[in-house]
C-alpha positions as CSV (number, residue, x, y, z in Angstrom):
1,M,-15.5,21.9,3.1
2,A,-14.9,18.2,3.3
3,Y,-14.5,16.4,0.0
4,R,-15.3,12.7,-0.7
5,T,-12.6,11.5,-2.9
6,L,-13.0,8.4,-5.1
7,I,-9.7,6.9,-6.4
8,A,-10.4,4.6,-9.3
9,T,-8.1,2.3,-11.4
10,M,-8.6,2.0,-15.1
11,G,-7.4,0.0,-18.1
12,Y,-8.4,0.9,-21.7
13,D,-12.2,0.6,-21.2
14,E,-14.1,3.1,-19.1
15,R,-17.0,0.6,-18.7
16,H,-15.1,-0.9,-15.7
17,V,-15.1,2.5,-14.0
18,L,-18.7,3.7,-14.7
19,P,-20.4,1.4,-12.2
20,S,-18.3,2.9,-9.5
21,L,-19.3,6.4,-10.5
22,R,-22.9,5.5,-10.4
23,L,-22.8,3.6,-7.1
24,L,-20.2,5.3,-4.9
25,P,-20.8,8.8,-3.7
26,Y,-17.9,11.2,-4.4
27,D,-17.1,14.9,-4.9
28,R,-13.7,14.4,-6.5
29,L,-12.6,11.7,-8.9
30,V,-8.9,10.7,-9.2
31,L,-8.1,8.2,-12.0
32,V,-5.0,6.0,-11.6
33,A,-3.8,4.4,-14.8
34,G,-0.9,3.8,-17.1
35,R,0.3,6.1,-19.9
36,E,-1.5,4.1,-22.7
37,T,-4.8,4.5,-20.8
38,F,-4.6,8.3,-21.0
39,R,-4.1,8.0,-24.7
40,S,-7.1,5.8,-25.2
41,A,-10.6,6.5,-26.6
42,G,-12.1,5.2,-23.3
43,F,-10.3,7.9,-21.3
44,R,-11.4,10.6,-23.7
45,R,-15.0,9.4,-23.3
46,L,-14.7,9.4,-19.5
47,K,-13.1,12.9,-19.6
48,V,-16.3,14.1,-21.4
49,L,-18.4,12.8,-18.5
50,E,-16.0,13.9,-15.8
51,P,-14.1,17.0,-17.1
52,G,-12.8,17.8,-13.6
53,L,-11.2,14.4,-12.9
54,R,-7.6,14.3,-11.8
55,T,-5.1,11.8,-13.0
56,V,-2.2,9.8,-11.5
57,R,0.1,8.1,-14.0
58,V,1.7,4.8,-12.9
59,D,3.3,1.8,-14.4
60,P,0.4,-0.7,-14.3
61,F,2.9,-3.6,-14.4
62,D,5.0,-2.5,-11.5
63,L,3.5,-3.3,-8.1
64,T,5.8,-1.1,-6.1
65,D,5.4,1.9,-8.4
66,A,1.6,1.7,-8.4
67,L,1.4,1.0,-4.7
68,E,3.5,4.0,-3.7
69,A,1.7,6.3,-6.1
70,I,-1.8,5.2,-4.8
71,R,-0.7,5.5,-1.2
72,G,0.6,9.0,-1.8
73,T,-2.7,9.9,-3.5
74,I,-4.6,8.6,-0.5
75,R,-2.5,10.5,2.0
76,R,-2.9,13.8,0.1
77,A,-6.7,13.3,-0.3
78,I,-7.5,12.1,3.2
79,G,-6.6,15.5,4.6
80,D,-9.6,16.9,2.7
81,G,-12.1,14.3,3.8
82,S,-13.1,10.7,3.2
83,V,-11.5,8.5,0.6
84,R,-12.8,5.4,-1.2
85,I,-11.0,3.2,-3.7
86,S,-12.6,1.5,-6.7
87,A,-10.2,-1.3,-7.8
88,S,-12.4,-2.4,-10.7
89,G,-10.3,-1.6,-13.8
90,G,-6.8,-2.0,-15.1
91,T,-4.2,-4.8,-14.9
92,K,-4.3,-7.3,-12.1
93,I,-1.1,-5.8,-10.7
94,L,-2.7,-2.3,-10.6
95,T,-5.9,-3.8,-9.0
96,N,-3.7,-5.6,-6.4
97,A,-1.8,-2.4,-5.7
98,A,-5.0,-0.4,-5.1
99,I,-6.3,-3.0,-2.7
100,L,-3.0,-3.2,-0.9
101,A,-2.8,0.6,-0.6
102,A,-6.3,0.7,0.8
103,F,-5.3,-2.0,3.4
104,Q,-2.1,-0.2,4.3
105,E,-3.8,3.2,4.7
106,G,-7.1,1.9,6.2
107,V,-9.6,3.3,3.6
108,E,-12.6,1.7,2.0
109,A,-12.0,-0.4,-1.1
110,W,-14.7,-1.5,-3.6
111,Y,-15.0,-3.7,-6.6
112,C,-17.9,-2.7,-8.9
113,D,-18.5,-5.0,-11.9
114,P,-21.3,-4.2,-12.1
115,D,-22.6,-4.8,-8.5
116,P,-20.7,-3.1,-5.7
117,V,-18.7,-5.4,-3.4
118,R,-16.9,-3.9,-0.5
119,L,-13.5,-5.5,0.0
120,P,-12.4,-6.6,3.5
121,V,-10.4,-3.6,4.5
122,L,-10.8,-2.2,8.0
123,R,-11.5,1.5,7.6
124,G,-9.3,3.7,9.8
125,V,-7.0,0.8,10.7
126,S,-3.6,1.0,9.0
127,L,-1.2,-1.8,8.4
128,A,1.1,-0.6,11.2
129,A,-1.3,-2.1,13.7
130,A,-0.3,-5.6,12.4
131,F,3.3,-5.3,13.6
132,S,4.7,-5.3,17.1
133,P,7.0,-2.6,18.5
134,A,10.0,-5.0,18.3
135,E,9.3,-5.6,14.6
136,G,9.1,-1.9,14.1
137,A,12.5,-1.4,15.9
138,I,14.1,-4.1,13.7
139,A,12.8,-2.2,10.6
140,L,14.4,1.0,11.9
141,A,17.7,-0.7,12.3
142,L,17.6,-2.6,9.0
143,H,19.0,-0.5,6.1
144,G,20.7,-3.4,4.3
145,P,22.5,-6.7,5.0
146,I,23.6,-6.8,8.6
147,G,25.0,-9.5,10.9
148,Y,22.4,-11.3,13.0
149,D,24.1,-10.7,16.3
150,R,24.7,-7.0,15.4
151,L,21.0,-6.5,14.5
152,V,19.9,-8.2,17.7
153,A,22.3,-5.9,19.8
154,A,21.0,-2.8,18.0
155,V,17.4,-3.6,18.9
156,V,18.2,-4.7,22.5
157,V,19.7,-1.3,23.3
158,R,16.3,0.2,22.4
159,G,15.0,-1.5,25.5
160,F,13.7,-4.8,24.2
161,A,14.5,-8.2,25.8
162,R,16.7,-10.4,23.7
163,R,14.1,-13.1,23.6
164,T,11.6,-10.6,22.3
165,V,13.9,-9.5,19.5
166,L,14.7,-13.1,18.5
167,G,11.0,-13.8,18.3
168,A,10.3,-10.7,16.2
169,I,13.1,-11.7,13.7
170,R,11.5,-15.1,13.3
171,T,8.1,-13.5,12.8
172,L,9.4,-11.1,10.1
173,A,11.1,-13.9,8.4
174,A,7.9,-16.0,8.4
175,K,6.0,-13.0,6.9
176,G,8.6,-12.9,4.1
177,L,9.8,-9.5,5.0
178,I,13.4,-10.4,5.9
179,E,15.8,-13.1,4.8
180,L,18.4,-14.9,6.8
181,D,21.5,-16.3,5.0
182,R,24.8,-17.7,6.1
183,D,27.9,-15.9,4.8
184,D,31.3,-17.4,5.8
185,G,29.8,-18.9,8.9
186,T,28.0,-15.7,9.9
187,V,24.2,-15.4,9.8
188,V,23.3,-12.3,7.8
189,V,19.9,-10.6,7.9
190,R,18.7,-8.6,4.9
191,P,15.4,-7.0,3.8
192,S,13.5,-9.1,1.3
193,P,12.1,-7.7,-2.0
194,R,8.8,-7.4,-0.2
195,F,10.2,-5.3,2.6
196,A,10.1,-2.1,0.6
197,L,6.3,-2.4,0.3
198,F,5.9,-2.4,4.0
199,R,8.9,-0.2,5.1
200,D,6.9,2.9,6.0
201,H,4.4,1.1,8.0
202,L,6.9,-1.0,9.9
203,R,8.8,2.2,10.8
204,A,5.6,3.9,11.9
205,V,4.8,1.2,14.5
206,P,4.5,2.9,17.9
207,K,7.7,2.6,19.9
208,K,7.9,0.6,23.1
209,A,6.4,2.4,26.0
């Protein structure tokens, strides 16, 4: 049996979640929120309405923590059927994490407050499609700070032209995913703080044919 899973974010007030429950079809509800939410009266009231709901606890002020938790929830649920996200409740960081997770995993995302608005996520298209094979090869080789020439050489041996690799490095730098610094006259490439948010998708980019 295929299940329709609705993953909803929540703050302290269940009223931001209820429109999603009325407007979006689902068989299974998964609530993503912080510790204090699960101690709130709003959560207790929602639990009465949806006694079978599942919960995922995150730090609603930590984008990386929330993003990885929601992505993991999507991946586990998608094996059972369709997945939708309602990013209508919780902190702005939690809402952004839910939208970004939907974009990265290619599932529907909605904002219902109170009318439903489908957010611009391409269903079935993951973020890996936005990166080139050369960018994916760079991500595979980049585990920490590394000399520019050494990184280029490591990717060239994978079958890429040097010009292609240099262009991919510039593109990743423009996207804010890597940083280039000069250390004692040597250019060093290092992953930016944002790199961790996209690491799995970069490394999932199809390899060069």
